[in-house]
ZAMARGU-4260 file (C-alpha; in steps of 0.2 Angstrom, whole numbers, plus 5000, padded with zeros to 4 digits):
<rodrens>
0) 5262/5703/5692 | 5248/5716/5687 | 5241/5714/5668 | 5249/5726/5656 | 5241/5736/5641
5) 5252/5732/5625 | 5258/5745/5613 | 5270/5743/5600 | 5284/5755/5598 | 5285/5764/5583
10) 5299/5760/5572 | 5307/5770/5558 | 5319/5759/5550 | 5328/5766/5539 | 5334/5779/5553
15) 5340/5762/5563 | 5350/5754/5549 | 5358/5771/5544 | 5364/5773/5564 | 5369/5755/5564
20) 5381/5759/5549 | 5400/5761/5554 | 5406/5775/5552 | 5418/5777/5538 | 5435/5785/5544
25) 5451/5792/5533 | 5465/5783/5533 | 5482/5786/5527 | 5487/5771/5517 | 5505/5777/5517
30) 5505/5772/5535 | 5494/5761/5537 | 5487/5744/5529 | 5480/5729/5537 | 5489/5717/5528
35) 5506/5727/5533 | 5517/5717/5544 | 5516/5722/5562 | 5531/5727/5571 | 5536/5716/5583
40) 5549/5718/5599 | 5558/5701/5602 | 5563/5703/5622 | 5580/5690/5621 | 5589/5683/5637
45) 5607/5688/5636 | 5619/5673/5631 | 5628/5670/5649 | 5611/5673/5660 | 5609/5661/5671
50) 5592/5652/5677 | 5586/5663/5691 | 5600/5677/5688 | 5594/5695/5689 | 5605/5701/5674
55) 5598/5712/5662 | 5589/5709/5647 | 5592/5715/5630 | 5578/5719/5617 | 5578/5721/5599
60) 5567/5725/5588 | 5567/5719/5571 | 5565/5728/5555 | 5556/5715/5546 | 5542/5709/5557
65) 5537/5693/5561 | 5522/5686/5553 | 5514/5670/5563 | 5509/5662/5547 | 5526/5664/5539
70) 5536/5659/5554 | 5528/5642/5550 | 5535/5640/5532 | 5551/5643/5540 | 5549/5628/5551
75) 5547/5641/5568 | 5530/5638/5573 | 5525/5633/5589 | 5520/5614/5586 | 5538/5612/5577
80) 5550/5623/5593 | 5540/5610/5604 | 5545/5595/5593 | 5564/5600/5593 | 5564/5604/5610
85) 5557/5589/5614 | 5569/5580/5604 | 5584/5590/5612 | 5577/5585/5629 | 5574/5567/5626
90) 5586/5557/5636 | 5598/5544/5627 | 5589/5530/5622 | 5596/5510/5629 | 5606/5502/5619
95) 5594/5486/5614 | 5580/5500/5609 | 5592/5511/5600 | 5599/5497/5590 | 5583/5490/5583
100) 5579/5508/5577 | 5594/5509/5569 | 5594/5491/5562 | 5575/5497/5555 | 5582/5511/5547
105) 5595/5503/5542 | 5586/5489/5532 | 5575/5501/5524 | 5590/5510/5517 | 5596/5494/5508
110) 5579/5491/5502 | 5580/5506/5493 | 5595/5501/5483 | 5584/5494/5470 | 5574/5509/5468
115) 5553/5512/5468 | 5551/5509/5451 | 5558/5489/5456 | 5541/5480/5459 | 5545/5471/5475
120) 5541/5454/5478 | 5528/5457/5491 | 5518/5464/5476 | 5516/5446/5468 | 5514/5438/5483
125) 5495/5439/5485 | 5492/5438/5466 | 5502/5419/5467 | 5494/5413/5481 | 5477/5420/5475
130) 5479/5412/5457 | 5488/5395/5461 | 5475/5384/5471 | 5469/5368/5472 | 5454/5357/5481
135) 5466/5341/5483 | 5473/5334/5498 | 5490/5342/5505 | 5500/5334/5516 | 5518/5341/5527
140) 5531/5328/5532 | 5542/5334/5546 | 5555/5328/5553 | 5559/5336/5570 | 5575/5330/5580
145) 5573/5332/5600 | 5577/5345/5608 | 5587/5339/5623 | 5605/5344/5623 | 5620/5332/5625
150) 5629/5331/5639 | 5648/5333/5637 | 5661/5319/5638 | 5675/5322/5654 | 5692/5328/5648
155) 5688/5334/5631 | 5697/5350/5627 | 5685/5366/5622 | 5689/5368/5605 | 5685/5347/5602
160) 5669/5350/5613 | 5663/5363/5603 | 5665/5351/5586 | 5657/5337/5595 | 5642/5346/5602
165) 5641/5354/5584 | 5640/5339/5574 | 5630/5331/5587 | 5617/5345/5584 | 5616/5344/5565
170) 5616/5323/5565 | 5600/5328/5577 | 5594/5340/5564 | 5589/5326/5552 | 5587/5311/5561
175) 5572/5316/5574 | 5557/5310/5577 | 5542/5311/5562 | 5529/5318/5561 | 5516/5320/5546
180) 5501/5329/5545 | 5489/5323/5530 | 5474/5328/5521 | 5476/5346/5523 | 5465/5357/5515
185) 5475/5375/5506 | 5469/5385/5520 | 5476/5371/5533 | 5491/5370/5524 | 5495/5387/5526
190) 5490/5389/5544 | 5500/5375/5546 | 5515/5385/5538 | 5510/5400/5548 | 5512/5392/5563
195) 5529/5387/5558 | 5533/5404/5556 | 5528/5408/5573 | 5537/5395/5581 | 5552/5397/5572
200) 5550/5417/5579 | 5548/5409/5596 | 5561/5396/5597 | 5574/5412/5593 | 5566/5422/5607
205) 5569/5410/5619 | 5588/5408/5611 | 5585/5389/5603 | 5591/5392/5589 | 5596/5375/5586
210) 5577/5374/5586 | 5574/5385/5575 | 5587/5380/5561 | 5578/5364/5560 | 5562/5372/5557
215) 5570/5381/5544 | 5578/5364/5536 | 5563/5352/5537 | 5552/5367/5530 | 5562/5368/5515
220) 5563/5349/5511 | 5544/5354/5509 | 5550/5361/5492 | 5554/5346/5485 | 5538/5338/5486
225) 5528/5341/5469 | 5516/5331/5471 | 5501/5342/5472 | 5509/5352/5457 | 5497/5365/5454
230) 5498/5371/5474 | 5519/5373/5470 | 5519/5391/5467 | 5509/5393/5480 | 5519/5383/5493
235) 5534/5392/5488 | 5529/5408/5495 | 5523/5401/5509 | 5538/5393/5514 | 5551/5407/5508
240) 5542/5418/5521 | 5549/5407/5534 | 5568/5407/5525 | 5565/5428/5524 | 5560/5427/5544
245) 5577/5416/5547 | 5589/5426/5537 | 5582/5442/5545 | 5584/5436/5563 | 5602/5427/5560
250) 5609/5445/5551 | 5600/5454/5565 | 5608/5445/5578 | 5625/5446/5573 | 5625/5464/5567
255) 5617/5468/5586 | 5634/5458/5591 | 5644/5472/5582 | 5634/5487/5588 | 5644/5486/5605
260) 5649/5498/5610 | 5643/5509/5596 | 5633/5504/5580 | 5640/5498/5564 | 5639/5511/5549
265) 5626/5507/5536 | 5643/5506/5523 | 5654/5495/5536 | 5669/5484/5532 | 5674/5469/5537
270) 5687/5475/5549 | 5673/5485/5558 | 5665/5467/5563 | 5673/5460/5579 | 5680/5443/5582
275) 5664/5436/5593 | 5651/5442/5579 | 5663/5432/5566 | 5664/5416/5574 | 5645/5417/5575
280) 5643/5420/5559 | 5657/5407/5554 | 5646/5394/5565 | 5629/5397/5555 | 5638/5395/5539
285) 5648/5379/5546 | 5630/5371/5552 | 5621/5374/5534 | 5636/5366/5527 | 5634/5350/5537
290) 5613/5349/5529 | 5617/5331/5519 | 5602/5336/5508 | 5606/5349/5492 | 5590/5358/5491
295) 5587/5364/5510 | 5606/5367/5510 | 5605/5378/5496 | 5588/5387/5501 | 5595/5389/5520
300) 5612/5397/5514 | 5605/5407/5502 | 5592/5413/5516 | 5608/5420/5526 | 5618/5425/5512
305) 5619/5442/5518 | 5630/5437/5533 | 5645/5435/5521 | 5646/5455/5524 | 5653/5452/5541
310) 5667/5439/5534 | 5672/5444/5517 | 5671/5459/5505 | 5669/5448/5491 | 5659/5434/5500
315) 5643/5439/5492 | 5652/5439/5476 | 5659/5422/5477 | 5643/5414/5486 | 5632/5419/5472
320) 5638/5411/5458 | 5643/5393/5468 | 5624/5392/5472 | 5620/5395/5456 | 5629/5381/5451
325) 5622/5370/5464 | 5605/5373/5456 | 5607/5360/5441 | 5609/5345/5452 | 5591/5348/5455
330) 5581/5334/5444 | 5564/5343/5443 | 5564/5358/5430 | 5549/5365/5441 | 5559/5365/5459
335) 5574/5369/5450 | 5566/5386/5441 | 5558/5392/5458 | 5575/5390/5468 | 5584/5400/5453
340) 5569/5414/5459 | 5573/5413/5477 | 5594/5417/5472 | 5586/5429/5459 | 5576/5436/5474
345) 5591/5435/5486 | 5603/5442/5476 | 5591/5456/5472 | 5591/5461/5490 | 5610/5461/5495
350) 5619/5464/5480 | 5608/5472/5464 | 5623/5476/5456 | 5630/5460/5453 | 5621/5456/5437
355) 5631/5440/5431 | 5625/5430/5441 | 5605/5433/5438 | 5612/5432/5420 | 5619/5414/5422
360) 5604/5409/5433 | 5592/5411/5418 | 5605/5406/5404 | 5603/5390/5415 | 5587/5391/5414
365) 5586/5391/5394 | 5596/5376/5393 | 5589/5365/5404 | 5570/5371/5395 | 5571/5355/5387
370) 5566/5345/5403 | 5549/5354/5404 | 5545/5341/5388 | 5553/5326/5392 | 5547/5311/5398
375) 5549/5311/5416 | 5538/5328/5417 | 5525/5319/5405 | 5524/5302/5417 | 5521/5316/5430
380) 5506/5324/5424 | 5496/5311/5419 | 5498/5304/5436 | 5490/5321/5442 | 5479/5323/5427
385) 5486/5339/5424 | 5486/5345/5404 | 5503/5354/5399 | 5496/5373/5395 | 5493/5370/5414
390) 5508/5364/5418 | 5517/5378/5410 | 5508/5392/5419 | 5515/5384/5434 | 5534/5392/5429
395) 5525/5408/5426 | 5531/5416/5444 | 5547/5410/5441 | 5552/5413/5426 | 5544/5432/5426
400) 5554/5435/5444 | 5568/5432/5435 | 5567/5441/5421 | 5562/5457/5430 | 5578/5455/5439
405) 5588/5456/5424 | 5577/5466/5413 | 5578/5480/5428 | 5589/5495/5421 | 5597/5482/5408
410) 5605/5490/5393 | 5595/5485/5376 | 5605/5474/5369 | 5604/5462/5384 | 5586/5463/5383
415) 5588/5459/5363 | 5601/5445/5366 | 5589/5435/5379 | 5573/5440/5366 | 5583/5431/5352
420) 5588/5416/5365 | 5571/5414/5367 | 5566/5414/5349 | 5578/5399/5346 | 5571/5388/5359
425) 5557/5374/5354 | 5541/5376/5364 | 5547/5396/5367 | 5529/5402/5370 | 5530/5401/5390
430) 5547/5409/5389 | 5541/5423/5378 | 5526/5425/5388 | 5536/5430/5403 | 5548/5442/5391
435) 5534/5452/5388 | 5527/5452/5405 | 5542/5457/5415 | 5551/5470/5401 | 5549/5487/5401
440) 5533/5490/5393 | 5541/5503/5382 | 5555/5491/5376 | 5538/5477/5370 | 5529/5491/5365
445) 5541/5498/5351 | 5544/5481/5346 | 5525/5477/5345 | 5524/5470/5327 | 5540/5458/5332
450) 5531/5450/5346 | 5517/5446/5335 | 5527/5436/5321 | 5534/5429/5336 | 5520/5424/5343
455) 5512/5418/5326 | 5526/5407/5325 | 5523/5396/5340 | 5515/5380/5346 | 5499/5382/5349
460) 5497/5366/5358 | 5510/5372/5371 | 5504/5388/5377 | 5489/5396/5372 | 5491/5410/5360
465) 5478/5420/5367 | 5488/5419/5385 | 5502/5427/5375 | 5493/5440/5367 | 5486/5445/5384
470) 5502/5447/5391 | 5506/5458/5373 | 5492/5469/5377 | 5493/5471/5397 | 5510/5479/5390
475) 5503/5489/5375 | 5492/5498/5389 | 5507/5504/5399 | 5515/5509/5383 | 5511/5514/5365
480) 5517/5508/5349 | 5521/5517/5334 | 5508/5526/5329 | 5507/5517/5312 | 5509/5501/5317
485) 5491/5502/5331 | 5478/5497/5319 | 5490/5482/5313 | 5491/5477/5332 | 5473/5478/5335
490) 5468/5469/5320 | 5482/5454/5323 | 5478/5453/5341 | 5458/5453/5338 | 5459/5439/5324
495) 5467/5428/5339 | 5457/5434/5352 | 5439/5431/5342 | 5443/5413/5338 | 5445/5409/5357
500) 5431/5396/5360 | 5430/5398/5379 | 5421/5412/5385 | 5432/5412/5400 | 5447/5413/5391
505) 5439/5424/5379 | 5433/5438/5390 | 5451/5438/5400 | 5460/5443/5384 | 5448/5452/5378
510) 5447/5464/5395 | 5466/5468/5392 | 5463/5475/5373 | 5449/5486/5377 | 5460/5498/5385
515) 5471/5499/5372 | 5455/5501/5360 | 5448/5514/5371 | 5464/5522/5371 | 5471/5523/5354
520) 5454/5521/5343 | 5435/5528/5342 | 5420/5525/5347 | 5417/5515/5331 | 5430/5502/5337
525) 5425/5502/5353 | 5408/5498/5348 | 5415/5483/5338 | 5426/5478/5350 | 5406/5479/5363
530) 5397/5470/5350 | 5410/5455/5348 | 5409/5454/5366 | 5391/5454/5367 | 5391/5439/5355
535) 5405/5427/5362 | 5395/5428/5381 | 5376/5429/5378 | 5374/5409/5372 | 5373/5398/5387
540) 5370/5415/5398 | 5390/5415/5400 | 5391/5432/5406 | 5385/5425/5421 | 5405/5419/5426
545) 5412/5436/5419 | 5406/5449/5430 | 5422/5456/5436 | 5431/5455/5419 | 5415/5466/5413
550) 5415/5476/5427 | 5433/5481/5420 | 5427/5482/5401 | 5416/5495/5409 | 5430/5506/5419
555) 5441/5509/5406 | 5429/5512/5394 | 5425/5526/5408 | 5443/5530/5409 | 5443/5535/5390
560) 5425/5541/5385 | 5420/5554/5398 | 5407/5565/5385 | 5393/5556/5390 | 5384/5561/5372
565) 5400/5550/5363 | 5395/5538/5375 | 5379/5532/5373 | 5379/5536/5355 | 5387/5519/5355
570) 5375/5506/5349 | 5381/5493/5359 | 5384/5501/5375 | 5366/5500/5383 | 5363/5480/5377
575) 5383/5477/5385 | 5375/5484/5402 | 5361/5474/5399 | 5371/5457/5402 | 5374/5462/5421
580) 5360/5450/5426 | 5365/5450/5445 | 5357/5465/5454 | 5370/5469/5466 | 5382/5469/5451
585) 5372/5480/5438 | 5368/5491/5453 | 5387/5493/5457 | 5391/5496/5437 | 5377/5509/5437
590) 5383/5516/5451 | 5401/5517/5445 | 5393/5526/5428 | 5385/5539/5437 | 5401/5543/5447
595) 5409/5547/5432 | 5396/5558/5425 | 5395/5568/5441 | 5413/5570/5439 | 5415/5576/5422
600) 5397/5583/5416 | 5402/5601/5419 | 5389/5608/5409 | 5369/5605/5411 | 5364/5596/5396
605) 5346/5592/5388 | 5354/5578/5376 | 5337/5564/5373 | 5351/5553/5373 | 5358/5557/5387
610) 5344/5558/5397 | 5338/5543/5390 | 5352/5532/5395 | 5355/5541/5412 | 5336/5538/5417
615) 5337/5521/5413 | 5353/5522/5423 | 5344/5528/5437 | 5330/5518/5437 | 5339/5503/5438
620) 5347/5510/5454 | 5332/5515/5460 | 5324/5499/5458 | 5334/5490/5467 | 5328/5499/5483
625) 5316/5487/5494 | 5313/5485/5511 | 5330/5478/5516 | 5340/5490/5509 | 5351/5500/5524
630) 5348/5516/5525 | 5365/5524/5520 | 5364/5515/5504 | 5347/5523/5500 | 5356/5541/5503
635) 5370/5534/5493 | 5359/5529/5477 | 5348/5547/5482 | 5367/5559/5482 | 5369/5550/5463
640) 5352/5551/5458 | 5350/5568/5464 | 5368/5575/5454 | 5359/5569/5438 | 5344/5577/5440
645) 5355/5593/5444 | 5363/5591/5430 | 5347/5592/5418 | 5340/5609/5410 | 5330/5615/5396
650) 5336/5633/5397 | 5321/5644/5395 | 5309/5629/5391 | 5301/5628/5407 | 5287/5617/5402
655) 5300/5603/5395 | 5310/5604/5413 | 5293/5603/5423 | 5286/5586/5411 | 5304/5580/5415
660) 5301/5581/5434 | 5285/5575/5433 | 5295/5560/5423 | 5306/5557/5438 | 5292/5560/5451
665) 5284/5544/5444 | 5300/5535/5441 | 5311/5537/5458 | 5294/5539/5470 | 5304/5525/5483
670) 5321/5538/5487 | 5312/5553/5499 | 5330/5562/5496 | 5325/5563/5478 | 5309/5568/5480
675) 5313/5583/5490 | 5327/5586/5476 | 5313/5586/5464 | 5302/5598/5474 | 5318/5611/5476
680) 5321/5608/5457 | 5302/5615/5453 | 5303/5629/5465 | 5319/5634/5459 | 5310/5632/5442
685) 5297/5645/5444 | 5309/5659/5452 | 5316/5656/5438 | 5302/5660/5428 | 5298/5674/5438
690) 5315/5683/5434 | 5316/5678/5417 | 5299/5687/5414 | 5304/5700/5427 | 5288/5701/5437
695) 5278/5705/5420 | 5266/5689/5421 | 5255/5684/5406 | 5243/5672/5407 | 5254/5658/5403
700) 5267/5660/5413 | 5255/5663/5428 | 5249/5645/5422 | 5265/5639/5425 | 5269/5646/5439
705) 5253/5637/5445 | 5257/5621/5438 | 5272/5621/5448 | 5263/5624/5465 | 5252/5611/5460
710) 5268/5599/5457 | 5273/5604/5474 | 5256/5602/5482 | 5254/5585/5476 | 5270/5578/5480
715) 5275/5586/5498 | 5261/5573/5507 | 5271/5556/5498 | 5287/5561/5510 | 5288/5551/5527
720) 5298/5566/5536 | 5286/5577/5545 | 5302/5590/5545 | 5302/5588/5528 | 5285/5591/5525
725) 5285/5607/5534 | 5298/5615/5527 | 5296/5611/5510 | 5276/5618/5514 | 5284/5635/5519
730) 5297/5635/5505 | 5284/5630/5489 | 5273/5646/5501 | 5286/5656/5500 | 5288/5655/5479
735) 5270/5654/5478 | 5268/5670/5487 | 5284/5681/5478 | 5275/5674/5460 | 5259/5683/5466
740) 5250/5666/5468 | 5240/5670/5485 | 5228/5658/5483 | 5242/5642/5481 | 5253/5652/5494
745) 5240/5651/5506 | 5235/5634/5503 | 5252/5629/5507 | 5254/5637/5525 | 5238/5631/5530
750) 5244/5614/5526 | 5260/5616/5535 | 5249/5623/5550 | 5236/5608/5549 | 5251/5595/5552
755) 5261/5602/5566 | 5250/5591/5577 | 5256/5578/5568 | 5275/5578/5575 | 5280/5567/5585
760) 5291/5572/5602 | 5307/5565/5596 | 5315/5559/5578 | 5329/5552/5570 | 5344/5560/5567
765) 5357/5551/5559 | 5351/5535/5567 | 5347/5541/5586 | 5332/5548/5594 | 5334/5568/5596
770) 5320/5578/5604 | 5310/5587/5590 | 5306/5602/5600 | 5322/5614/5592 | 5319/5609/5574
775) 5302/5613/5580 | 5305/5628/5589 | 5317/5633/5571 | 5301/5631/5560 | 5291/5641/5569
780) 5303/5655/5570 | 5305/5654/5550 | 5286/5654/5549 | 5282/5666/5558 | 5295/5677/5550
785) 5286/5673/5531 | 5268/5679/5541 | 5272/5696/5541 | 5272/5697/5521 | 5256/5687/5519
790) 5242/5698/5517 | 5224/5691/5525 | 5212/5680/5517 | 5197/5693/5513 | 5186/5678/5518
795) 5194/5674/5536 | 5198/5684/5551 | 5210/5696/5554 | 5227/5687/5558 | 5219/5672/5554
800) 5237/5663/5550 | 5244/5668/5565 | 5229/5664/5575 | 5229/5646/5567 | 5246/5644/5571
805) 5247/5651/5589 | 5229/5639/5593 | 5240/5623/5586 | 5253/5629/5597 | 5241/5629/5611
810) 5234/5612/5607 | 5251/5604/5605 | 5258/5592/5617 | 5273/5598/5622 | 5288/5588/5634
815) 5285/5589/5653 | 5296/5603/5660 | 5297/5613/5643 | 5294/5629/5640 | 5295/5628/5622
820) 5277/5634/5619 | 5279/5650/5629 | 5296/5651/5618 | 5284/5651/5602 | 5274/5666/5611
825) 5289/5675/5614 | 5293/5676/5597 | 5276/5679/5591 | 5278/5696/5598 | 5291/5703/5587
830) 5280/5698/5571 | 5265/5707/5578 | 5274/5722/5584 | 5280/5722/5566 | 5263/5720/5560
835) 5260/5735/5568 | 5270/5748/5559 | 5266/5759/5546 | 5278/5753/5535 | 5285/5734/5536
840) 5303/5731/5538 | 5303/5721/5522 | 5292/5715/5508 | 5287/5706/5492 | 5285/5716/5474
845) 5267/5716/5469 | 5262/5710/5485 | 5249/5720/5493 | 5253/5715/5512 | 5242/5720/5529
850) 5250/5737/5529 | 5242/5741/5513 | 5226/5733/5515 | 5225/5739/5532 | 5231/5754/5530
855) 5234/5758/5548 | 5217/5753/5553 | 5213/5758/5573 | 5202/5741/5573 | 5218/5730/5565
860) 5232/5739/5577 | 5217/5735/5591 | 5218/5716/5585 | 5236/5715/5586 | 5237/5724/5603
865) 5225/5713/5610 | 5234/5697/5604 | 5249/5701/5613 | 5243/5706/5628 | 5235/5688/5629
870) 5254/5681/5625 | 5260/5690/5637 | 5248/5685/5651 | 5251/5667/5645 | 5271/5670/5647
875) 5270/5676/5664 | 5258/5663/5669 | 5271/5650/5664 | 5287/5662/5675 | 5274/5659/5690
880) 5274/5640/5688 | 5293/5640/5688 | 5296/5651/5706 | 5301/5632/5711 | 5319/5631/5717
885) 5324/5618/5705 | 5315/5629/5692 | 5321/5647/5694 | 5336/5644/5680 | 5322/5642/5667
890) 5313/5656/5675 | 5326/5669/5673 | 5332/5664/5656 | 5313/5668/5650 | 5311/5682/5660
895) 5325/5689/5652 | 5321/5686/5634 | 5303/5693/5636 | 5313/5708/5643 | 5324/5709/5627
900) 5306/5709/5617 | 5299/5722/5626 | 5317/5733/5626 | 5316/5729/5607 | 5296/5730/5602
905) 5286/5737/5615 | 5284/5756/5620 | 5291/5758/5638 | 5283/5774/5637 | 5268/5767/5645
910) 5271/5766/5663 | 5262/5748/5666 | 5274/5741/5652 | 5290/5750/5659 | 5288/5742/5677
915) 5283/5725/5667 | 5300/5727/5660 | 5309/5732/5675 | 5303/5718/5685 | 5307/5705/5671
920) 5324/5711/5673 | 5325/5710/5693 | 5315/5693/5690 | 5330/5687/5677 | 5343/5691/5691
925) 5333/5686/5705 | 5345/5671/5705 | 5360/5676/5699 | 5358/5664/5685 | 5359/5677/5671
930) 5375/5679/5662 | 5383/5695/5668 | 5391/5697/5650 | 5376/5699/5641 | 5368/5709/5656
935) 5380/5723/5655 | 5379/5725/5636 | 5362/5725/5636 | 5364/5740/5650 | 5378/5748/5639
940) 5363/5750/5625 | 5348/5753/5634 | 5361/5769/5641 | 5364/5773/5625 | 5348/5773/5617
945) 5343/5785/5631 | 5353/5799/5623 | 5342/5799/5608 | 5329/5813/5607 | 5312/5807/5617
950) 5321/5793/5627 | 5318/5800/5645 | 5309/5784/5652 | 5325/5774/5646 | 5336/5784/5657
955) 5323/5783/5671 | 5323/5764/5667 | 5340/5761/5668 | 5342/5770/5685 | 5331/5754/5691
960) 5339/5738/5683 | 5351/5730/5696 | 5365/5717/5691 | 5366/5704/5702 | 5377/5689/5704
965) 5377/5671/5711 | 5390/5670/5724
</rodrens>
């Protein structure tokens, strides 16, 4: 391809803009509106037509048009219709599958009988396991019978044989081989119990029902062992899981037997149960009734109590009182209390309406409560070295559950009666504690002063009063006492709390009452509480063992005090934060404060109290960053600090705002995203100054803008990310240019050009290495667009910044087999063409660009043309190197790109330039890799342009442009 002489096409931007605008078209809104529903004709197959029929179809036009969006609200969207069709076409499931689904749905429906406002046992399970632990060694003593069946005696009848076999199996249940596991840790014990649970399921699945029953009986026996009494509540949780599994398996088995040929209805009656299912169910109850020991017999029967529904309409109603009476035969009061808790639990699941048995369980518990202080219990505690208060807390889960079951939707007279019964008992602190934990918070809150009086009358030795006030505080955190009593309640409670000597006991109770204080009182009372906490936890650095509670205190304060001017005006708040000495905890607390600040601080602030406190908190987060800090953690902390920086505003006191940014730069120098945010803030500050002053710069204003530029110029080199530096140099240069600071703009742009050789071939993006070429090309395009309005420096040559950039591009080490360098050259041609116009397409007010400085000087235009010819020559040389078969696709793309530039910006009246454009078109289509749609639209554009005046050269050129496709 021969060398060409470049000449830019003259542009009249205003006229071009006018031609590009859409033509206005008058519309009668009575007939048409873009939001008016479209009339849709719905063609439906006639009702009697068969598939493949040639019968006619009927068309109906709906007067109410179909709206595809509103149809979604009607459930007639395509996905809903598809789902409906899928359901209708799905074949009937097998009996076993459908029975399993129905059984699951049935259980879910029955579980809903008590309502969502009833806290289920499963919600308490984890808390009990975490709370009641031990370091003592545990043991499991199992007596597992032989699994071998007994051979039947000849000549015996079927009935007598069945009875004999059953009795032999039952004897074998308790007289088998003994296995004892000793010296188990708590975790080992839990693992062994879980293994037994799995063995139960496996035995059941393999139709070894007797073995399954053996496992349940032996596990139930473990509940009589109180040798490690501190662990008993957790043991109860683990073993009753096995009982629940067994009860569910038995019930589902019998229910499945009743579901042939059709499933039982949810509200089935005894008449719906077939004889086989009844016999099987009765067989299970006979087996359980033959268990010799009381405790396993009672637990296992309770586990399958629900199966009474298959035998008798009143079976459950008769069984619950009987089992409740049987508990009276259990001598150990702790074992008896948890047995009653299990009965109440089963009762709430199978017959929540039968409240009488629940009440009997509780009143029986009250009648036997004096056993807690009996001689046998005292001797047991001495042997196990357990204090009475610790022993009494072991009853809490059982009594709390029993009371929760009774109090659920119970009338207030019954609750009042129970409260009065508890009040009359000696050593009743434990019961009062459970009443406050289990009764409705509204009931407790309305009688807060009564409960305080009861607490005062309690014996301190049996159950510490601070635990009672803790339970009262939990209720008052959920419901409000009468307004006139609130201050009295707080004073009475805090008199007890502040006298607690143990720091751990103190903070456990104080944490609860902090919420009550924050909810109903002002910062004065909260500040007093904080001061008291500091006083109790500072000696011997007791706060180091109370970080979770202290974090909870902070969370509760932040919930109720979201006005940070009020929060930070509390004198003891920051000293309270100083108690968080552990780095990870301190950072977590600061993070929680920052999250609340960003969420609730809606207006920018300049309050010095807030700024100083937040700077201290942000500095704490920043100082936690080190070489081992993960990138995600750095990013997370930076986002929080940046959120604070964006909320700082000194209004029109720009110098104070800049001073804040200077201080923040020194404080947060280790977090690069924060430094980037500060540079953006300073640039926005400079632009805000220009807006406020409306472009009329005084000497003071100009000095301030130069100070902002200096801030950015100093800060940008500290960034490690090369593209952050490049983009911020460019942005700062644009801001300086907009503020008529030409020397500062020149310095920023030259600095950007100077660091281009530092750009690596690949960069890390979200933890993955990516080629940097695309990022570099994007920056180059933005940089070139800025250079249009940058005037040449009087002491440098013409277009010195453009030449400097192109020289850097020439010397940069690009990727092998890359066209990136010449693509920069292609991008530079539109800039040079725009520079040759009499009037530039855009400009900056009060900044004289080259259009004014040179005024269309021929020498300036000649320099532009020479530079364009040099760039085109470089591009054409690159095209020649891409003629090999493996690079012709790149050749076509580059040729078409240069063709587009010539078409848009070149003066194609020049024959050589016109011929070059035609050659480039043909080259780009030579191998058929050019996008046909783009080519067609380009041809249509050229034909449209050829209709303009003085566009005959385009008409001639379009005749020579041929479309080719790859075959």
